[in-house]
Jmol script that loads the backbone (N, CA, C; Angstrom):
load data "model"
ATOM      1  N   MET A   1      66.567  68.554  92.420  1.00  0.00           N
ATOM      2  CA  MET A   1      65.466  69.352  93.182  1.00  0.00           C
ATOM      3  C   MET A   1      65.954  70.966  92.193  1.00  0.00           C
ATOM      4  N   SER A   2      64.818  71.342  91.493  1.00  0.00           N
ATOM      5  CA  SER A   2      65.108  72.333  90.885  1.00  0.00           C
ATOM      6  C   SER A   2      64.068  73.549  91.542  1.00  0.00           C
ATOM      7  N   ASP A   3      63.779  73.666  92.750  1.00  0.00           N
ATOM      8  CA  ASP A   3      62.989  74.609  93.485  1.00  0.00           C
ATOM      9  C   ASP A   3      63.652  74.901  94.875  1.00  0.00           C
ATOM     10  N   PHE A   4      62.721  75.433  95.698  1.00  0.00           N
ATOM     11  CA  PHE A   4      63.268  75.806  96.721  1.00  0.00           C
ATOM     12  C   PHE A   4      62.062  75.796  98.243  1.00  0.00           C
ATOM     13  N   GLN A   5      62.478  76.032  98.951  1.00  0.00           N
ATOM     14  CA  GLN A   5      61.229  76.141 100.142  1.00  0.00           C
ATOM     15  C   GLN A   5      61.663  77.238 100.781  1.00  0.00           C
ATOM     16  N   ARG A   6      60.420  77.635 101.430  1.00  0.00           N
ATOM     17  CA  ARG A   6      60.547  78.679 102.350  1.00  0.00           C
ATOM     18  C   ARG A   6      60.630  78.381 103.901  1.00  0.00           C
ATOM     19  N   ILE A   7      61.419  78.914 104.623  1.00  0.00           N
ATOM     20  CA  ILE A   7      61.623  78.374 106.035  1.00  0.00           C
ATOM     21  C   ILE A   7      61.412  79.661 106.572  1.00  0.00           C
ATOM     22  N   ASP A   8      61.177  79.603 108.345  1.00  0.00           N
ATOM     23  CA  ASP A   8      60.972  80.760 109.011  1.00  0.00           C
ATOM     24  C   ASP A   8      62.783  80.898 109.945  1.00  0.00           C
ATOM     25  N   PRO A   9      62.950  81.921 110.169  1.00  0.00           N
ATOM     26  CA  PRO A   9      64.209  81.837 110.898  1.00  0.00           C
ATOM     27  C   PRO A   9      64.281  80.932 111.752  1.00  0.00           C
ATOM     28  N   ILE A  10      63.680  80.433 112.856  1.00  0.00           N
ATOM     29  CA  ILE A  10      63.976  79.231 113.527  1.00  0.00           C
ATOM     30  C   ILE A  10      64.465  78.177 112.718  1.00  0.00           C
ATOM     31  N   GLN A  11      63.648  77.839 111.843  1.00  0.00           N
ATOM     32  CA  GLN A  11      64.261  76.465 110.774  1.00  0.00           C
ATOM     33  C   GLN A  11      65.584  77.230 110.328  1.00  0.00           C
ATOM     34  N   ALA A  12      65.826  78.189 109.597  1.00  0.00           N
ATOM     35  CA  ALA A  12      67.035  78.612 109.131  1.00  0.00           C
ATOM     36  C   ALA A  12      67.942  78.754 110.081  1.00  0.00           C
ATOM     37  N   SER A  13      68.016  78.978 111.508  1.00  0.00           N
ATOM     38  CA  SER A  13      68.873  78.837 112.532  1.00  0.00           C
ATOM     39  C   SER A  13      69.430  77.285 112.603  1.00  0.00           C
ATOM     40  N   GLU A  14      68.345  76.552 112.453  1.00  0.00           N
ATOM     41  CA  GLU A  14      68.941  75.203 112.644  1.00  0.00           C
ATOM     42  C   GLU A  14      69.550  74.625 111.304  1.00  0.00           C
ATOM     43  N   LEU A  15      69.393  74.904 110.167  1.00  0.00           N
ATOM     44  CA  LEU A  15      69.979  75.020 109.001  1.00  0.00           C
ATOM     45  C   LEU A  15      71.243  75.402 109.092  1.00  0.00           C
ATOM     46  N   LEU A  16      71.429  76.683 109.278  1.00  0.00           N
ATOM     47  CA  LEU A  16      73.013  77.269 109.481  1.00  0.00           C
ATOM     48  C   LEU A  16      73.677  76.594 110.618  1.00  0.00           C
ATOM     49  N   GLN A  17      73.011  76.055 111.809  1.00  0.00           N
ATOM     50  CA  GLN A  17      73.926  75.330 112.496  1.00  0.00           C
ATOM     51  C   GLN A  17      74.436  74.197 112.189  1.00  0.00           C
ATOM     52  N   GLY A  18      73.516  73.778 111.088  1.00  0.00           N
ATOM     53  CA  GLY A  18      74.113  72.342 110.466  1.00  0.00           C
ATOM     54  C   GLY A  18      75.006  72.391 109.601  1.00  0.00           C
ATOM     55  N   GLY A  19      75.714  73.525 109.088  1.00  0.00           N
ATOM     56  CA  GLY A  19      76.676  73.811 108.014  1.00  0.00           C
ATOM     57  C   GLY A  19      76.416  74.380 106.850  1.00  0.00           C
ATOM     58  N   ALA A  20      74.573  74.918 106.897  1.00  0.00           N
ATOM     59  CA  ALA A  20      74.460  75.490 105.528  1.00  0.00           C
ATOM     60  C   ALA A  20      74.946  76.670 105.109  1.00  0.00           C
ATOM     61  N   GLN A  21      75.060  76.811 103.964  1.00  0.00           N
ATOM     62  CA  GLN A  21      75.320  78.424 103.189  1.00  0.00           C
ATOM     63  C   GLN A  21      74.687  79.408 103.294  1.00  0.00           C
ATOM     64  N   LEU A  22      75.028  80.511 103.307  1.00  0.00           N
ATOM     65  CA  LEU A  22      73.933  81.574 103.754  1.00  0.00           C
ATOM     66  C   LEU A  22      74.501  82.935 102.462  1.00  0.00           C
ATOM     67  N   ALA A  23      73.585  83.112 101.581  1.00  0.00           N
ATOM     68  CA  ALA A  23      73.517  84.515 100.565  1.00  0.00           C
ATOM     69  C   ALA A  23      72.795  85.509 100.941  1.00  0.00           C
ATOM     70  N   ASP A  24      73.301  86.370 101.293  1.00  0.00           N
ATOM     71  CA  ASP A  24      72.548  87.832 101.650  1.00  0.00           C
ATOM     72  C   ASP A  24      72.673  88.578 100.258  1.00  0.00           C
ATOM     73  N   ILE A  25      71.338  88.760  99.857  1.00  0.00           N
ATOM     74  CA  ILE A  25      70.956  89.574  98.482  1.00  0.00           C
ATOM     75  C   ILE A  25      70.679  91.064  98.678  1.00  0.00           C
ATOM     76  N   ARG A  26      70.746  91.706  99.892  1.00  0.00           N
ATOM     77  CA  ARG A  26      70.594  92.930  99.956  1.00  0.00           C
ATOM     78  C   ARG A  26      71.644  93.605  99.687  1.00  0.00           C
ATOM     79  N   ASP A  27      71.398  95.167  99.554  1.00  0.00           N
ATOM     80  CA  ASP A  27      72.449  96.133  99.016  1.00  0.00           C
ATOM     81  C   ASP A  27      73.766  96.201 100.191  1.00  0.00           C
ATOM     82  N   PRO A  28      75.032  96.595  99.307  1.00  0.00           N
ATOM     83  CA  PRO A  28      75.837  96.779 100.292  1.00  0.00           C
ATOM     84  C   PRO A  28      75.772  97.563 101.523  1.00  0.00           C
ATOM     85  N   GLN A  29      75.236  98.696 101.649  1.00  0.00           N
ATOM     86  CA  GLN A  29      74.883  99.254 102.829  1.00  0.00           C
ATOM     87  C   GLN A  29      74.121  98.496 103.759  1.00  0.00           C
ATOM     88  N   SER A  30      73.133  98.127 103.301  1.00  0.00           N
ATOM     89  CA  SER A  30      72.400  97.307 104.408  1.00  0.00           C
ATOM     90  C   SER A  30      73.104  96.227 104.909  1.00  0.00           C
ATOM     91  N   TYR A  31      73.562  95.485 104.082  1.00  0.00           N
ATOM     92  CA  TYR A  31      74.442  94.385 104.886  1.00  0.00           C
ATOM     93  C   TYR A  31      75.558  94.973 105.371  1.00  0.00           C
ATOM     94  N   GLN A  32      76.316  95.737 105.331  1.00  0.00           N
ATOM     95  CA  GLN A  32      77.485  96.421 106.039  1.00  0.00           C
ATOM     96  C   GLN A  32      76.649  97.102 107.390  1.00  0.00           C
ATOM     97  N   LEU A  33      75.517  97.485 107.372  1.00  0.00           N
ATOM     98  CA  LEU A  33      74.739  97.978 108.758  1.00  0.00           C
ATOM     99  C   LEU A  33      74.636  96.585 109.809  1.00  0.00           C
ATOM    100  N   GLY A  34      74.470  95.347 109.248  1.00  0.00           N
ATOM    101  CA  GLY A  34      74.165  94.240 110.065  1.00  0.00           C
ATOM    102  C   GLY A  34      73.687  93.281 109.044  1.00  0.00           C
ATOM    103  N   HIS A  35      74.400  91.687 109.298  1.00  0.00           N
ATOM    104  CA  HIS A  35      73.871  90.707 108.672  1.00  0.00           C
ATOM    105  C   HIS A  35      73.704  89.541 109.438  1.00  0.00           C
ATOM    106  N   ILE A  36      73.279  88.682 109.202  1.00  0.00           N
ATOM    107  CA  ILE A  36      73.488  87.255 109.700  1.00  0.00           C
ATOM    108  C   ILE A  36      74.870  86.629 109.708  1.00  0.00           C
ATOM    109  N   PRO A  37      75.600  86.358 110.974  1.00  0.00           N
ATOM    110  CA  PRO A  37      76.496  85.649 110.758  1.00  0.00           C
ATOM    111  C   PRO A  37      77.272  84.758 109.791  1.00  0.00           C
ATOM    112  N   GLY A  38      78.159  85.060 109.307  1.00  0.00           N
ATOM    113  CA  GLY A  38      78.600  84.006 107.825  1.00  0.00           C
ATOM    114  C   GLY A  38      77.856  84.127 106.734  1.00  0.00           C
ATOM    115  N   ALA A  39      76.961  85.323 106.409  1.00  0.00           N
ATOM    116  CA  ALA A  39      76.707  85.558 105.002  1.00  0.00           C
ATOM    117  C   ALA A  39      77.396  86.049 104.170  1.00  0.00           C
ATOM    118  N   VAL A  40      77.357  85.764 103.050  1.00  0.00           N
ATOM    119  CA  VAL A  40      78.030  86.042 101.905  1.00  0.00           C
ATOM    120  C   VAL A  40      77.047  86.899 100.811  1.00  0.00           C
ATOM    121  N   ARG A  41      77.466  88.378 100.821  1.00  0.00           N
ATOM    122  CA  ARG A  41      76.689  89.278  99.766  1.00  0.00           C
ATOM    123  C   ARG A  41      76.696  88.994  98.597  1.00  0.00           C
ATOM    124  N   LEU A  42      75.514  88.418  97.929  1.00  0.00           N
ATOM    125  CA  LEU A  42      75.613  88.044  96.320  1.00  0.00           C
ATOM    126  C   LEU A  42      74.937  89.195  95.834  1.00  0.00           C
ATOM    127  N   ASP A  43      75.645  89.714  94.478  1.00  0.00           N
ATOM    128  CA  ASP A  43      74.961  90.520  93.648  1.00  0.00           C
ATOM    129  C   ASP A  43      75.330  90.392  92.364  1.00  0.00           C
ATOM    130  N   ASN A  44      75.045  91.007  91.193  1.00  0.00           N
ATOM    131  CA  ASN A  44      75.565  90.509  89.824  1.00  0.00           C
ATOM    132  C   ASN A  44      77.045  90.414  89.809  1.00  0.00           C
ATOM    133  N   ASP A  45      77.721  90.996  90.491  1.00  0.00           N
ATOM    134  CA  ASP A  45      78.976  91.069  90.158  1.00  0.00           C
ATOM    135  C   ASP A  45      80.214  89.822  90.468  1.00  0.00           C
ATOM    136  N   ASN A  46      79.327  89.376  91.861  1.00  0.00           N
ATOM    137  CA  ASN A  46      80.056  88.082  92.374  1.00  0.00           C
ATOM    138  C   ASN A  46      79.300  86.483  92.085  1.00  0.00           C
ATOM    139  N   LEU A  47      77.994  86.977  91.462  1.00  0.00           N
ATOM    140  CA  LEU A  47      76.998  85.801  91.490  1.00  0.00           C
ATOM    141  C   LEU A  47      78.083  84.422  90.725  1.00  0.00           C
ATOM    142  N   ALA A  48      78.277  84.525  89.767  1.00  0.00           N
ATOM    143  CA  ALA A  48      79.120  83.652  88.688  1.00  0.00           C
ATOM    144  C   ALA A  48      80.311  83.114  89.393  1.00  0.00           C
ATOM    145  N   GLN A  49      81.440  83.601  90.405  1.00  0.00           N
ATOM    146  CA  GLN A  49      82.064  83.130  90.909  1.00  0.00           C
ATOM    147  C   GLN A  49      81.472  82.368  92.305  1.00  0.00           C
ATOM    148  N   PHE A  50      80.481  83.077  92.600  1.00  0.00           N
ATOM    149  CA  PHE A  50      79.732  82.165  93.893  1.00  0.00           C
ATOM    150  C   PHE A  50      79.552  81.086  93.320  1.00  0.00           C
ATOM    151  N   VAL A  51      78.585  80.753  92.264  1.00  0.00           N
ATOM    152  CA  VAL A  51      78.230  79.370  91.727  1.00  0.00           C
ATOM    153  C   VAL A  51      79.315  78.631  91.389  1.00  0.00           C
ATOM    154  N   ALA A  52      80.219  79.218  90.544  1.00  0.00           N
ATOM    155  CA  ALA A  52      81.600  78.304  90.246  1.00  0.00           C
ATOM    156  C   ALA A  52      82.255  77.518  91.621  1.00  0.00           C
ATOM    157  N   THR A  53      82.292  78.073  92.511  1.00  0.00           N
ATOM    158  CA  THR A  53      83.012  77.980  93.766  1.00  0.00           C
ATOM    159  C   THR A  53      82.338  77.062  95.014  1.00  0.00           C
ATOM    160  N   ALA A  54      81.081  77.161  95.046  1.00  0.00           N
ATOM    161  CA  ALA A  54      80.227  77.086  96.376  1.00  0.00           C
ATOM    162  C   ALA A  54      79.983  75.225  95.880  1.00  0.00           C
ATOM    163  N   ASP A  55      79.991  74.848  97.194  1.00  0.00           N
ATOM    164  CA  ASP A  55      79.601  73.253  97.034  1.00  0.00           C
ATOM    165  C   ASP A  55      77.620  73.169  96.947  1.00  0.00           C
ATOM    166  N   LYS A  56      77.429  72.684  96.128  1.00  0.00           N
ATOM    167  CA  LYS A  56      76.253  72.568  95.600  1.00  0.00           C
ATOM    168  C   LYS A  56      75.535  71.524  96.194  1.00  0.00           C
ATOM    169  N   GLN A  57      76.073  70.914  96.821  1.00  0.00           N
ATOM    170  CA  GLN A  57      75.475  69.544  97.901  1.00  0.00           C
ATOM    171  C   GLN A  57      75.197  70.067  99.124  1.00  0.00           C
ATOM    172  N   THR A  58      75.777  71.188  99.580  1.00  0.00           N
ATOM    173  CA  THR A  58      75.657  71.914 100.659  1.00  0.00           C
ATOM    174  C   THR A  58      74.489  72.830 100.895  1.00  0.00           C
ATOM    175  N   PRO A  59      73.033  72.668 101.712  1.00  0.00           N
ATOM    176  CA  PRO A  59      72.079  73.485 101.702  1.00  0.00           C
ATOM    177  C   PRO A  59      72.464  74.749 101.420  1.00  0.00           C
ATOM    178  N   LEU A  60      71.553  75.667 100.767  1.00  0.00           N
ATOM    179  CA  LEU A  60      71.983  76.987 100.590  1.00  0.00           C
ATOM    180  C   LEU A  60      70.656  77.599 101.159  1.00  0.00           C
ATOM    181  N   LEU A  61      70.766  78.870 102.019  1.00  0.00           N
ATOM    182  CA  LEU A  61      69.760  79.590 102.453  1.00  0.00           C
ATOM    183  C   LEU A  61      70.108  81.100 102.014  1.00  0.00           C
ATOM    184  N   VAL A  62      68.982  81.503 101.255  1.00  0.00           N
ATOM    185  CA  VAL A  62      68.892  82.783 100.625  1.00  0.00           C
ATOM    186  C   VAL A  62      68.507  84.135 101.413  1.00  0.00           C
ATOM    187  N   CYS A  63      68.892  85.005 101.874  1.00  0.00           N
ATOM    188  CA  CYS A  63      67.947  86.108 102.705  1.00  0.00           C
ATOM    189  C   CYS A  63      67.748  87.263 101.946  1.00  0.00           C
ATOM    190  N   CYS A  64      66.804  88.357 101.671  1.00  0.00           N
ATOM    191  CA  CYS A  64      66.831  89.667 101.376  1.00  0.00           C
ATOM    192  C   CYS A  64      66.559  90.251 102.616  1.00  0.00           C
ATOM    193  N   TYR A  65      65.826  91.628 102.142  1.00  0.00           N
ATOM    194  CA  TYR A  65      65.160  92.510 103.390  1.00  0.00           C
ATOM    195  C   TYR A  65      63.784  91.536 104.027  1.00  0.00           C
ATOM    196  N   HIS A  66      62.811  91.109 103.472  1.00  0.00           N
ATOM    197  CA  HIS A  66      61.370  90.919 104.195  1.00  0.00           C
ATOM    198  C   HIS A  66      61.198  89.355 103.647  1.00  0.00           C
ATOM    199  N   GLY A  67      61.783  88.655 102.941  1.00  0.00           N
ATOM    200  CA  GLY A  67      61.551  87.421 102.409  1.00  0.00           C
ATOM    201  C   GLY A  67      61.068  87.506 101.062  1.00  0.00           C
ATOM    202  N   ASN A  68      60.456  88.520 100.207  1.00  0.00           N
ATOM    203  CA  ASN A  68      60.165  88.420  98.959  1.00  0.00           C
ATOM    204  C   ASN A  68      61.409  88.177  97.612  1.00  0.00           C
ATOM    205  N   SER A  69      62.155  88.902  97.762  1.00  0.00           N
ATOM    206  CA  SER A  69      63.314  88.959  96.698  1.00  0.00           C
ATOM    207  C   SER A  69      63.980  87.666  96.826  1.00  0.00           C
ATOM    208  N   SER A  70      64.305  86.976  97.867  1.00  0.00           N
ATOM    209  CA  SER A  70      65.007  85.853  98.045  1.00  0.00           C
ATOM    210  C   SER A  70      64.223  84.815  97.721  1.00  0.00           C
ATOM    211  N   GLN A  71      63.078  84.948  97.223  1.00  0.00           N
ATOM    212  CA  GLN A  71      62.348  83.659  96.524  1.00  0.00           C
ATOM    213  C   GLN A  71      62.799  83.590  95.036  1.00  0.00           C
ATOM    214  N   PRO A  72      62.566  84.502  94.586  1.00  0.00           N
ATOM    215  CA  PRO A  72      62.866  84.355  92.800  1.00  0.00           C
ATOM    216  C   PRO A  72      64.489  83.946  92.710  1.00  0.00           C
ATOM    217  N   ALA A  73      65.226  84.615  93.688  1.00  0.00           N
ATOM    218  CA  ALA A  73      66.861  84.304  93.962  1.00  0.00           C
ATOM    219  C   ALA A  73      67.139  83.077  94.324  1.00  0.00           C
ATOM    220  N   ALA A  74      66.226  82.436  95.247  1.00  0.00           N
ATOM    221  CA  ALA A  74      66.244  80.767  95.575  1.00  0.00           C
ATOM    222  C   ALA A  74      65.909  79.937  94.510  1.00  0.00           C
ATOM    223  N   ALA A  75      65.034  80.266  93.668  1.00  0.00           N
ATOM    224  CA  ALA A  75      64.591  79.444  92.460  1.00  0.00           C
ATOM    225  C   ALA A  75      65.698  79.705  91.481  1.00  0.00           C
ATOM    226  N   TYR A  76      66.284  80.513  91.215  1.00  0.00           N
ATOM    227  CA  TYR A  76      67.334  80.693  90.391  1.00  0.00           C
ATOM    228  C   TYR A  76      68.455  79.980  90.645  1.00  0.00           C
ATOM    229  N   LEU A  77      69.029  79.969  92.180  1.00  0.00           N
ATOM    230  CA  LEU A  77      69.927  79.430  92.179  1.00  0.00           C
ATOM    231  C   LEU A  77      69.709  77.813  92.410  1.00  0.00           C
ATOM    232  N   ALA A  78      68.436  77.481  92.541  1.00  0.00           N
ATOM    233  CA  ALA A  78      68.240  76.188  92.287  1.00  0.00           C
ATOM    234  C   ALA A  78      68.191  75.596  91.065  1.00  0.00           C
ATOM    235  N   SER A  79      67.851  76.278  90.284  1.00  0.00           N
ATOM    236  CA  SER A  79      67.894  75.965  88.755  1.00  0.00           C
ATOM    237  C   SER A  79      69.366  76.047  88.456  1.00  0.00           C
ATOM    238  N   LEU A  80      70.262  76.498  88.773  1.00  0.00           N
ATOM    239  CA  LEU A  80      71.653  76.342  88.529  1.00  0.00           C
ATOM    240  C   LEU A  80      72.601  75.136  88.959  1.00  0.00           C
ATOM    241  N   GLY A  81      71.698  74.236  89.929  1.00  0.00           N
ATOM    242  CA  GLY A  81      71.756  73.195  90.428  1.00  0.00           C
ATOM    243  C   GLY A  81      72.444  72.841  91.883  1.00  0.00           C
ATOM    244  N   PHE A  82      71.823  74.016  92.495  1.00  0.00           N
ATOM    245  CA  PHE A  82      72.287  73.467  93.948  1.00  0.00           C
ATOM    246  C   PHE A  82      71.025  72.430  94.606  1.00  0.00           C
ATOM    247  N   ALA A  83      71.691  71.702  95.249  1.00  0.00           N
ATOM    248  CA  ALA A  83      70.566  70.463  95.462  1.00  0.00           C
ATOM    249  C   ALA A  83      69.593  70.669  96.693  1.00  0.00           C
ATOM    250  N   ALA A  84      69.911  71.476  97.502  1.00  0.00           N
ATOM    251  CA  ALA A  84      68.793  72.207  98.393  1.00  0.00           C
ATOM    252  C   ALA A  84      68.887  73.715  98.670  1.00  0.00           C
ATOM    253  N   VAL A  85      67.852  74.308  98.243  1.00  0.00           N
ATOM    254  CA  VAL A  85      67.810  75.616  98.528  1.00  0.00           C
ATOM    255  C   VAL A  85      67.107  76.489  99.323  1.00  0.00           C
ATOM    256  N   TYR A  86      67.012  77.170 100.093  1.00  0.00           N
ATOM    257  CA  TYR A  86      65.909  77.997 101.271  1.00  0.00           C
ATOM    258  C   TYR A  86      66.012  79.346 100.804  1.00  0.00           C
ATOM    259  N   SER A  87      64.451  79.834 100.946  1.00  0.00           N
ATOM    260  CA  SER A  87      64.328  81.209 101.285  1.00  0.00           C
ATOM    261  C   SER A  87      64.060  81.657 102.461  1.00  0.00           C
ATOM    262  N   LEU A  88      64.683  82.558 103.269  1.00  0.00           N
ATOM    263  CA  LEU A  88      64.134  82.942 104.923  1.00  0.00           C
ATOM    264  C   LEU A  88      62.759  83.516 104.525  1.00  0.00           C
ATOM    265  N   ASP A  89      61.806  83.437 105.286  1.00  0.00           N
ATOM    266  CA  ASP A  89      60.690  83.941 105.160  1.00  0.00           C
ATOM    267  C   ASP A  89      60.584  84.959 106.000  1.00  0.00           C
ATOM    268  N   GLY A  90      59.914  86.244 105.798  1.00  0.00           N
ATOM    269  CA  GLY A  90      60.364  87.214 106.781  1.00  0.00           C
ATOM    270  C   GLY A  90      61.871  88.014 106.822  1.00  0.00           C
ATOM    271  N   GLY A  91      62.631  87.609 105.827  1.00  0.00           N
ATOM    272  CA  GLY A  91      63.927  87.938 105.721  1.00  0.00           C
ATOM    273  C   GLY A  91      64.642  88.549 106.740  1.00  0.00           C
ATOM    274  N   PHE A  92      65.749  89.150 106.565  1.00  0.00           N
ATOM    275  CA  PHE A  92      66.624  89.659 107.522  1.00  0.00           C
ATOM    276  C   PHE A  92      65.808  90.444 108.931  1.00  0.00           C
ATOM    277  N   GLU A  93      64.932  91.180 108.377  1.00  0.00           N
ATOM    278  CA  GLU A  93      63.972  91.813 109.404  1.00  0.00           C
ATOM    279  C   GLU A  93      63.453  90.875 110.442  1.00  0.00           C
ATOM    280  N   LEU A  94      62.950  89.900 109.837  1.00  0.00           N
ATOM    281  CA  LEU A  94      62.214  89.189 110.834  1.00  0.00           C
ATOM    282  C   LEU A  94      63.296  88.519 111.621  1.00  0.00           C
ATOM    283  N   TRP A  95      64.388  88.125 110.973  1.00  0.00           N
ATOM    284  CA  TRP A  95      65.566  87.827 111.857  1.00  0.00           C
ATOM    285  C   TRP A  95      66.182  88.392 112.598  1.00  0.00           C
ATOM    286  N   ARG A  96      66.381  89.417 112.416  1.00  0.00           N
ATOM    287  CA  ARG A  96      66.769  90.541 113.675  1.00  0.00           C
ATOM    288  C   ARG A  96      65.856  90.615 114.738  1.00  0.00           C
ATOM    289  N   GLN A  97      64.298  90.499 114.426  1.00  0.00           N
ATOM    290  CA  GLN A  97      63.751  90.649 115.448  1.00  0.00           C
ATOM    291  C   GLN A  97      63.618  89.273 116.263  1.00  0.00           C
ATOM    292  N   GLN A  98      63.734  88.285 115.631  1.00  0.00           N
ATOM    293  CA  GLN A  98      63.629  87.015 116.604  1.00  0.00           C
ATOM    294  C   GLN A  98      65.037  86.531 117.219  1.00  0.00           C
ATOM    295  N   PHE A  99      66.186  86.883 116.562  1.00  0.00           N
ATOM    296  CA  PHE A  99      67.552  86.940 117.061  1.00  0.00           C
ATOM    297  C   PHE A  99      68.496  88.300 117.155  1.00  0.00           C
ATOM    298  N   PRO A 100      68.199  89.177 117.830  1.00  0.00           N
ATOM    299  CA  PRO A 100      68.757  90.346 117.660  1.00  0.00           C
ATOM    300  C   PRO A 100      70.167  90.086 118.060  1.00  0.00           C
ATOM    301  N   GLU A 101      70.862  89.089 118.829  1.00  0.00           N
ATOM    302  CA  GLU A 101      72.003  89.076 119.317  1.00  0.00           C
ATOM    303  C   GLU A 101      72.793  88.486 118.189  1.00  0.00           C
ATOM    304  N   GLN A 102      72.260  87.662 117.045  1.00  0.00           N
ATOM    305  CA  GLN A 102      72.704  87.549 116.209  1.00  0.00           C
ATOM    306  C   GLN A 102      72.966  87.793 114.797  1.00  0.00           C
ATOM    307  N   ILE A 103      73.642  89.117 114.728  1.00  0.00           N
ATOM    308  CA  ILE A 103      73.796  90.012 113.971  1.00  0.00           C
ATOM    309  C   ILE A 103      75.168  90.546 113.918  1.00  0.00           C
ATOM    310  N   SER A 104      75.939  90.341 112.438  1.00  0.00           N
ATOM    311  CA  SER A 104      77.096  90.749 112.710  1.00  0.00           C
ATOM    312  C   SER A 104      77.128  91.870 111.517  1.00  0.00           C
ATOM    313  N   HIS A 105      78.560  92.598 112.114  1.00  0.00           N
ATOM    314  CA  HIS A 105      78.841  94.072 111.401  1.00  0.00           C
ATOM    315  C   HIS A 105      79.975  93.914 111.124  1.00  0.00           C
ATOM    316  N   ASP A 106      80.353  92.908 110.534  1.00  0.00           N
ATOM    317  CA  ASP A 106      81.961  92.898 109.943  1.00  0.00           C
ATOM    318  C   ASP A 106      82.019  93.377 108.506  1.00  0.00           C
TER     319      ASP A 106
END
end "model"
wireframe off; spacefill off
backbone 0.3
color backbone group
């Protein structure tokens, strides 16, 4: 698969419960203020390390602010060999609205 799928927060929650990986591509400050539990913040500094060590057969969900930036990031990660890549429609903002109790601040 060299493409990605867009999924809503409910589908994303089910995917994460099934053991999917989660990459958050927002800036460090936004991530620190709140993120989906289990998210790994990805940026240009740690992307190569993530790609080298991640299980490319495990589904990967990509999250940004509103679901726009995550789409090209998901397509890029899919092109690097990840078997199943998803972009979170509505991004972290919609997730926070639908699952306010599922926000981590660690």
